[in-house]
C-alpha positions, 0 to 999 in steps of 0.5 A, spaced: 659 458 253 655 465 251 661 467 246 660 460 242 652 461 242 653 468 240 658 466 234 653 461 232 647 465 232 651 470 228 653 465 223 646 463 222 644 470 221 649 471 216 647 465 212 640 466 212 641 473 210 645 471 204 640 466 202 635 471 203 639 476 198 639 471 193 632 470 193 631 477 192 635 478 186 632 472 183 625 475 185 627 481 182 630 478 175 623 474 174 619 481 175 624 484 170 623 478 165 615 479 165 617 485 160 621 480 155 617 479 149 616 471 148 613 467 143 606 465 145 603 458 146 600 456 139 604 460 134 607 456 128 614 456 127 614 460 121 610 466 125 616 465 131 621 466 125 618 472 122 617 475 129 623 473 132 628 472 127 632 466 125 634 462 132 641 462 134 641 454 134 635 449 132 636 443 137 635 436 135 628 434 135 626 429 140 620 424 140 616 423 134 617 415 135 609 414 136 603 418 136 603 419 143 610 422 143 609 427 138 616 431 135 618 436 140 623 441 137 627 446 141 630 453 138 635 457 142 635 464 141 640 468 145 635 470 151 630 465 151 628 458 148 622 456 145 619 449 145 614 446 139 610 440 139 610 438 132 610 446 129 606 449 134 609 453 140 608 449 147 612 454 151 618 459 151 622 460 157 628 465 159 635 463 159 639 463 165 642 470 167 648 467 169 652 461 170 651 461 178 643 462 178 639 456 179 633 455 174 632 453 167 638 454 163 639 456 156 638 450 151 645 447 149 647 444 142 647 437 142 
């Protein structure tokens, strides 16, 4: 009986430490990304293109079917994706570092 409890406890500790290690790696990556230059909110498309170059992909716009649903454009660069409302940046996010990572993925062409 004591052996089973020890084995179960050992498995639980290993599972917890594996999870903790993954979280630590994600935290470290987020800290590293703070230094990644990204377009800032309010920049225009032309300002983004002038500063960061031509995007790898300009994805199909979404929305724009009503005044309350403005057109949202997405530009995918190698390391980040930029989201525009009409022609102004509303957000920019760093893409996945690997396929196994949990979090925002890079925009894929449609």
